[in-house]
Every structure is written in C-alpha cells, then in structure tokens.
N, C-alpha and C positions, 0 to 999 in steps of 0.2 A: 589472537587478536582475527577480529573479522572485519571485513572491508567490505560495503552495500555501494550498490551502483542503479540507481533506477534509472530507466528509459522507459518513453510512452507517453509522455505528457505532451501538450499542445492547445490547439483551439479548436474547440469543435462547438457547433450550432445547437440549442435546446433539444433534446431529444435523441442526441446523437450517442456515439458509443465512444469508449477509449478504453487498450487495454496496456495497464502499465507492469512493468516488469523490475526487478529487485535480483541482481546478479551478485551472489554471495562468492566471495574468497574466503581461503582460512580451511581449517579441517572440520568436521563435525557438525557440518550445517544441519544432519536432520535431527539434533538436539534441540535446537534452538527454537524458541516461541516467535513465530514472525509476527510482525501487525504491519498494517499500513496507517497513517496519523495525516492527519491534515492541517494545513492555518491558512487562515483566510488573513489580510489584513486586520487589523485592531483586535483580533480574536486572540483566544487560547489555542495550542496546537491540541486536538483532539484523536480520538482513538476513531477510527473507521473500519478496519476490519483486524481478526487479528485468525491466527492459524499453529496452533500445537505441534507439536512432532507429531502425534499421531495424528492427527488430521481432522481432529472437532474444530468446528470454527467458533466465531461471535461476531457480531454484526452490532455496529449503532444502528438505532431506529433510522436515520434519515439513510443508510444504507440498506437497508433489509428490504429484499424482492427487487433491488436495484443492482447490487452490486456483488460478486461472487469472487471471495478470494481461495487461491488453489496453491499448490508448493509441487514442485519437478525437485527429491533430493536426489538424482542423479545429477542433474544440472544447474543443482544449487541455487535455484530461482524461485522465487514466489513471484504470483500473479497477483492483478486487481483488474477484474474484468469489471467497468462500470458501461453500464444501462441505462436510458433513458435519464441524461445528464440532464441538469437544471443550473441556470445561473449559479444559483447559491451553492453549489459546490464546486467554485471556483477556489481554487486552492492551493500553495504548494502541498506536495503530497509526497510527506518523507516515507522509508521504510526501516522497519528496527528490528533489530535481534535480540532476543534476551534469552537468557540460563544464568541461573542463580545470580551472582551478583552482577555476570557481564550485562553488559548493555549498550548496544553499538546503533547509530544513524546515520542512514545515508545522505548526503546533499540537498538532495530533494529534486523535483522537477512540478514545474508547475503545468497547472490545469486550467484552462478558461473555457468557461462557458459563455456564449455569446451569439447574438445573430448579427 
C-alpha cells in the first residue's frame, strides 16, 4: 500500500512558477513509475509528466519545455517544477504511483494561474 500526499499548489500569476511535491509512504518507492496528472473542470484527467524508476521522463506536449519532473528516492518524493505558467494550466494536480497492477492516487492539489 502506498499513500501519496501532494503539496505546493496555490495561486500564481501568469508567467510565474510553482513546485509541486508528492511524498509517498510505504516501501519500495523507487520501483514505482511516478506521474503527475491534472484535471480541469469539465475535462478528463490527463497525464502531465511521468518518471520511471530509472529516471527516464515523458511529458505532455503542453508541458514540454516548461515543466520538469524529478524524483528523490531517498526521500520518497517526486516533484513537478512548473515554470512559465499559463491560465490554461489551472487544474487540480494529482500524483500517481504505478507498478504492475498497483495504481495509487493522491488527493490532489489545486493550481490556479490568474492575474
């Protein structure tokens, strides 16, 4: 069992930056594929960025060049650095952990980009 707790969301002006953190409890964090997803009102949840156990990463087109996902296995934590934020980045951001048939979600953290 893995519990995920996100933090770092908030209100930011367009062009600003935020760093989201996701702290995981439980064992074997390093083997999990970790991801950040987001869901805006009326939209489906979508993948923003993912990072494999070996460190390889993937990004949604909308995140490429602006967002960076990283993980610290010693701290059981995954991060999402978001720069050059736009109003369309406004959403609830969720942390996800996957390994085989195991799939865990955090409770989400709100990110609002507005002037």
